Backbone as CSV, one residue per row, in Angstrom:
resi,resn,N_x,N_y,N_z,CA_x,CA_y,CA_z,C_x,C_y,C_z
1,MET,153.987,-90.939,-8.940,155.192,-91.721,-8.781,155.050,-93.080,-9.455
2,GLY,153.861,-93.641,-9.442,153.644,-94.976,-9.974,153.910,-95.097,-11.468
3,LYS,153.706,-94.022,-12.206,153.902,-94.124,-13.642,155.367,-93.988,-14.040
4,TYR,156.241,-93.602,-13.101,157.671,-93.496,-13.398,158.441,-94.770,-13.052
5,VAL,157.837,-95.647,-12.279,158.527,-96.858,-11.832,158.964,-97.739,-13.003
6,PRO,158.119,-98.015,-14.005,158.599,-98.847,-15.129,159.787,-98.230,-15.862
7,HIS,159.793,-96.918,-15.999,160.904,-96.260,-16.672,162.194,-96.397,-15.863
8,VAL,162.079,-96.283,-14.553,163.245,-96.401,-13.688,163.792,-97.829,-13.727
9,ILE,162.920,-98.820,-13.729,163.361,-100.215,-13.778,164.057,-100.512,-15.094
10,ILE,163.500,-100.053,-16.190,164.115,-100.280,-17.501,165.465,-99.574,-17.577
11,LEU,165.533,-98.356,-17.094,166.791,-97.617,-17.099,167.837,-98.304,-16.225
12,ALA,167.429,-98.817,-15.072,168.368,-99.514,-14.183,168.901,-100.781,-14.839
13,CYS,168.051,-101.507,-15.545,168.507,-102.708,-16.244,169.470,-102.360,-17.367
14,LEU,169.218,-101.283,-18.065,170.129,-100.873,-19.132,171.483,-100.430,-18.583
15,VAL,171.476,-99.715,-17.471,172.734,-99.308,-16.848,173.482,-100.530,-16.333
16,ALA,172.755,-101.473,-15.721,173.391,-102.702,-15.238,173.982,-103.494,-16.397
17,THR,173.297,-103.517,-17.531,173.829,-104.206,-18.705,175.125,-103.561,-19.157
18,PHE,175.170,-102.252,-19.166,176.371,-101.534,-19.597,177.567,-101.896,-18.715
19,PHE,177.372,-101.905,-17.393,178.485,-102.179,-16.492,178.827,-103.662,-16.414
20,MET,177.842,-104.544,-16.525,178.106,-105.980,-16.415,178.631,-106.573,-17.717
21,TYR,178.424,-105.895,-18.815,178.872,-106.407,-20.112,180.393,-106.548,-20.156
22,ASN,181.095,-105.651,-19.491,182.554,-105.719,-19.455,183.061,-106.947,-18.710
23,HIS,182.243,-107.509,-17.836,182.619,-108.694,-17.067,181.985,-109.962,-17.640
24,GLN,181.521,-109.902,-18.884,180.886,-111.030,-19.572,179.614,-111.495,-18.860
25,LEU,178.906,-110.587,-18.210,177.656,-110.900,-17.509,176.489,-110.084,-18.044
26,GLY,176.559,-109.651,-19.273,175.540,-108.776,-19.833,174.193,-109.441,-20.035
27,ALA,174.159,-110.772,-20.080,172.898,-111.470,-20.319,171.979,-111.440,-19.103
28,ILE,172.536,-111.292,-17.913,171.721,-111.330,-16.693,170.719,-110.178,-16.655
29,PRO,171.137,-108.927,-16.779,170.135,-107.853,-16.765,169.237,-107.863,-17.998
30,LEU,169.737,-108.359,-19.121,168.878,-108.433,-20.308,167.754,-109.451,-20.115
31,LEU,168.057,-110.583,-19.477,167.000,-111.553,-19.172,166.009,-110.991,-18.162
32,THR,166.517,-110.250,-17.197,165.630,-109.605,-16.222,164.728,-108.594,-16.911
33,LEU,165.296,-107.825,-17.815,164.519,-106.840,-18.571,163.474,-107.523,-19.452
34,ALA,163.840,-108.633,-20.080,162.887,-109.367,-20.917,161.735,-109.905,-20.076
35,ALA,162.035,-110.435,-18.895,160.982,-110.941,-18.016,160.067,-109.812,-17.560
36,TYR,160.641,-108.661,-17.235,159.834,-107.521,-16.795,158.937,-107.008,-17.919
37,LEU,159.479,-106.915,-19.119,158.668,-106.463,-20.253,157.567,-107.469,-20.586
38,PHE,157.851,-108.767,-20.423,156.811,-109.778,-20.608,155.698,-109.601,-19.586
39,TYR,156.079,-109.323,-18.345,155.100,-109.077,-17.295,154.234,-107.862,-17.627
40,LEU,154.868,-106.771,-18.063,154.103,-105.569,-18.415,153.152,-105.838,-19.585
41,GLY,153.619,-106.576,-20.586,152.762,-106.891,-21.732,151.583,-107.754,-21.347
42,THR,151.816,-108.737,-20.481,150.730,-109.603,-20.015,149.724,-108.809,-19.197
43,LYS,150.230,-107.931,-18.340,149.352,-107.090,-17.522,148.487,-106.189,-18.409
44,GLN,149.087,-105.620,-19.441,148.358,-104.751,-20.362,147.321,-105.542,-21.158
45,ALA,147.668,-106.752,-21.586,146.731,-107.577,-22.347,145.523,-107.962,-21.496
46,ILE,145.760,-108.296,-20.236,144.644,-108.638,-19.339,143.759,-107.417,-19.113
47,TYR,144.382,-106.251,-18.939,143.617,-105.007,-18.742,142.751,-104.715,-19.971
48,LEU,143.311,-104.867,-21.161,142.540,-104.596,-22.381,141.420,-105.606,-22.577
49,LYS,141.669,-106.848,-22.192,140.641,-107.882,-22.330,139.462,-107.607,-21.384
50,LYS,139.768,-107.151,-20.171,138.716,-106.858,-19.205,137.924,-105.604,-19.565
51,SER,138.551,-104.662,-20.243,137.872,-103.405,-20.541,136.867,-103.535,-21.686
52,LYS,136.948,-104.608,-22.453,136.004,-104.780,-23.572,134.726,-105.373,-23.144
């Protein structure tokens, strides 16, 4: 289950962007998605640094 959570979060942000874009609020889920992807990238970089 743990490996599907990032996919579900990204999909939820994309769906939220689709529905909120009509109300001129499309930037909110996109910023959330950008922050989440930054978190995942930082987590991966720390993991790779520790494994060497």
